[in-house]
C-alpha positions in Angstrom: 94.6 98.5 103.1 93.9 95.3 105.5 92.2 94.7 108.0 94.1 93.1 110.8 90.8 91.4 112.6 89.6 89.5 109.1 92.6 88.7 106.7 91.0 90.4 103.9 92.1 93.6 101.4 89.8 96.7 102.2 91.5 98.7 99.6 93.8 98.9 96.5 95.9 101.8 95.8 96.8 102.1 91.8 100.3 103.9 90.9 100.2 103.4 87.9 101.2 100.1 85.3 104.9 100.8 85.8 105.0 101.0 89.2 107.6 98.4 91.7 106.3 99.4 95.3 109.0 98.5 97.9 108.6 99.8 101.0 105.6 101.9 103.3 105.6 104.7 105.9 103.3 106.7 108.0 104.2 110.1 108.6 104.5 110.8 112.3 101.0 112.9 112.1 98.8 110.0 110.6 98.2 112.3 107.8 100.3 110.7 104.8 101.3 107.3 103.6 104.9 107.4 101.6 105.4 104.8 99.2 108.8 103.9 97.7 108.6 102.8 94.3 111.7 101.3 92.4 110.7 101.5 89.1 109.0 105.4 89.0 112.7 106.4 91.1 110.9 108.5 93.8 108.0 108.2 96.8 104.3 108.4 96.4 102.5 110.4 99.1 99.1 109.3 99.5 96.4 111.0 101.7 96.1 108.7 104.5 92.2 110.0 104.8 91.3 109.8 101.5 93.7 107.4 99.6 94.2 109.7 97.1 98.0 109.7 95.4 99.1 112.8 95.8 101.9 113.0 93.3 105.6 111.7 92.8 108.6 113.1 94.5 111.5 112.1 92.3 114.5 110.9 95.1 116.7 108.8 92.6 117.3 105.7 90.7 115.9 102.7 92.3 114.2 104.2 95.6 113.8 101.3 97.7 113.9 101.5 101.6 112.5 103.9 103.7 113.5 105.2 107.3 111.8 107.5 109.6 114.4 110.0 111.2 114.8 109.8 115.2 113.5 113.2 115.5 110.5 112.3 113.3 110.9 115.0 111.4 112.4 113.8 107.7 112.0 110.4 106.0 115.1 108.8 104.5 114.9 106.8 101.1 117.4 104.9 100.3 117.9 104.9 96.3 120.0 101.8 95.6 120.3 102.2 92.2 122.2 104.9 92.1 124.0 104.9 95.7 122.5 107.5 97.5 119.8 108.8 100.4 117.5 111.4 99.7 116.0 113.4 102.7 112.2 114.3 102.5 110.9 116.6 105.1 107.5 115.6 106.5 106.2 119.7 107.2 107.3 120.5 103.4 106.6 117.3 101.5 109.3 117.7 99.5 113.3 116.6 99.3 115.4 118.8 101.0 118.7 116.9 100.5 120.1 114.1 99.0 123.7 112.4 100.1 125.9 110.5 98.0 127.3 107.2 99.3 131.0 106.7 97.8 130.9 103.6 95.9 127.2 103.0 96.3 124.7 101.8 93.5 124.3 98.8 91.9 126.9 99.4 89.3 129.3 98.0 91.1 131.8 95.2 89.9 133.2 93.0 92.1 136.1 90.9 91.2 137.7 88.1 93.0 
């Protein structure tokens, strides 16, 4: 957490020594931060009031970018290591769908 008035770190959240946080989004109701973790292959919900890490939501290999749906009901998680998008319900706080992207993922080989 940063204090925008004085550029200092006010709080640090520890996700574990094998974590690689990539992106953070706040839920529409302001109750939960969601942190994409590329190394742990999921999203960490963090209570916005207490900063307590709730649990890891496995989404897919290489969880990276977080995007809120236009109707603010879902969080889209791009899983760049496997070429998929996981759909997380803000209300249920769980993965409700996974969209596979044909030819997606980092395992693609290019030839010239």
